[in-house]
C-alpha positions, 0 to 999 in steps of 0.5 A: 465511476466511484473512486476508492482510496486504497491504503497499504498497511504494514505492521512495524514489527513485520517491516523491522523483520524484513529490514533485519534480513541480510541485504542480499535477501532483501534485494532478492525480495525487492527484485521479485516484488517490484517486477510483480508490482509493475505487472500488477499496475500494468494489468490494472492501469485502466482503473488506476486514477492516482498511482500514489506512492509509498510513505514514510514516518508520520507527523500528526497535527492536532489542536495540541500541536505537532508531534511524531505519530505511528500508524500502519500506513505505508502507501496509497493508491486511488482506483476506480471501481463499480463497488468497494468489493470490486475495488477490493478484488483488485488487490487480492493478488497484489505483491504488497500481500504476496511478496512484501511483508504487507499485512493489508490494503484498506479500501475506502470510498471517496464520499465528496 
């Protein structure tokens, strides 16, 4: 079955707004979101190839050297699905979008 990389994205300003909330409010969102995230993973366990994880600050390597960089990536997951559309449908109700301040999930097929 085809595999797809799902990259969680979040705008830096949305993360900053979340982090500026009182700690009690952040904890309340986390309590709801983590439980829903776990439930989402359990519902889709048969299609998850690699649970991936959340990621931090970016370091970019180019022919000119190594430097700090910015991008909207905040995590990833690898899933199996018949098509990119089917993979995308898995994330329609994902708590990254419905509870946390995530702004998207980019779905990309593995081609090699």
